[in-house]
C-alpha positions in Angstrom: 0.0 0.0 0.0 2.9 2.3 0.7 4.1 2.1 -2.9 0.6 3.1 -4.1 0.6 6.1 -1.8 4.0 7.2 -3.1 2.9 6.7 -6.6 -0.1 8.9 -6.1 2.1 11.6 -4.5 4.3 11.6 -7.6 1.5 11.8 -10.2 0.9 15.0 -12.1 -2.1 17.0 -11.1 -4.9 17.2 -13.6 -4.0 20.7 -14.7 -0.4 19.8 -15.2 -1.5 16.7 -17.2 -3.8 19.0 -19.3 -0.8 21.2 -20.1 1.2 18.1 -21.1 -1.6 16.7 -23.2 -1.9 20.0 -25.0 1.9 20.2 -25.6 1.9 16.7 -27.1 -1.0 17.8 -29.4 0.9 21.0 -30.4 4.1 19.0 -31.0 2.3 16.7 -33.3 0.8 19.5 -35.4 -2.8 19.5 -34.2 -2.9 23.2 -33.3 -1.3 24.6 -36.4 -4.9 25.7 -37.4 -6.6 26.1 -34.0 -9.9 24.2 -34.1 -13.0 26.2 -33.2 -14.9 25.4 -30.0 -17.7 23.7 -32.0 -15.1 21.6 -33.8 -13.5 20.5 -30.5 -17.0 19.5 -29.2 -17.6 17.5 -32.5 -14.2 15.8 -32.0 -15.2 14.8 -28.5 -18.5 13.5 -29.8 -16.7 11.5 -32.4 -14.6 9.7 -29.8 -17.8 8.9 -27.8 -19.3 7.5 -31.0 -16.2 5.3 -31.5 -16.7 4.0 -28.0 -20.3 3.2 -28.8 -19.2 1.4 -32.0 -16.8 -0.8 -30.0 -19.7 -1.7 -27.8 -21.9 -2.4 -30.7 -19.2 -4.7 -32.1 -19.7 -6.8 -28.9 -16.6 -5.5 -27.0 -16.7 -5.7 -23.3 -16.3 -2.3 -21.5 -12.9 -3.3 -20.1 -11.6 -5.1 -23.2 -8.6 -3.7 -25.0 -6.8 -5.0 -28.0 -4.1 -3.8 -30.4 -3.9 -3.6 -34.1 -0.5 -2.6 -35.6 0.6 -1.6 -32.1 -2.3 0.9 -31.9 -4.5 0.5 -28.8 -8.3 -0.1 -29.3 -11.3 -0.7 -27.2 -13.9 1.2 -25.1 -11.3 2.2 -22.4 -9.1 3.8 -25.1 -12.0 5.6 -26.8 -13.1 7.0 -23.4 -9.5 8.1 -22.8 -9.5 9.9 -26.1 -12.6 11.9 -25.1 -10.9 12.9 -21.9 -7.6 13.7 -23.7 -9.5 15.9 -26.2 -11.1 17.8 -23.3 -7.8 18.2 -21.4 -6.1 19.3 -24.6 -8.7 22.1 -25.0 -8.4 23.0 -21.3 -4.6 23.2 -21.6 -4.9 25.4 -24.7 -7.4 27.8 -23.0 -5.7 27.7 -19.6 -8.9 26.4 -17.9 -8.4 25.3 -14.3 -10.3 22.0 -14.9 -9.3 20.7 -11.4 -11.1 23.6 -9.8 -14.2 23.2 -11.8 -14.4 19.5 -11.5 -14.1 19.8 -7.7 -16.7 22.6 -7.6 -19.2 20.7 -9.8 -18.8 17.5 -7.8 -19.4 19.4 -4.6 -22.5 20.9 -6.1 -23.7 17.5 -7.3 -23.1 16.1 -3.8 -25.6 18.6 -2.4 -28.3 18.0 -5.0 -31.4 16.0 -4.1 -31.7 12.4 -5.2 -32.1 12.3 -9.0 -32.3 16.1 -8.8 -35.8 15.8 -7.2 -37.1 13.9 -10.2 -38.5 10.4 -10.5 
């Protein structure tokens, strides 16, 4: 357990990770022509659609596989969605840690199913 505790201590914070994700995208040419906000949202949506397609092909949610050394499967498609979001946050300097914590705290205080059925 001590090793896990030290590992967590040495991990990047989410905002640092977002900056790193964005730098990787910049280094690979994805920001030569900055995508518009609607394009970023569409790209996130396309990654979710790819996760859905993996599911529709009968893949289990935790199943991963590799083709030509490229990772595939629902976990990687979900990772792509998060990476796209973090890339945008890194580009815009959005303090995503702060807003995730704030939103989670707000959700914690909401009524069960937001008061609905």
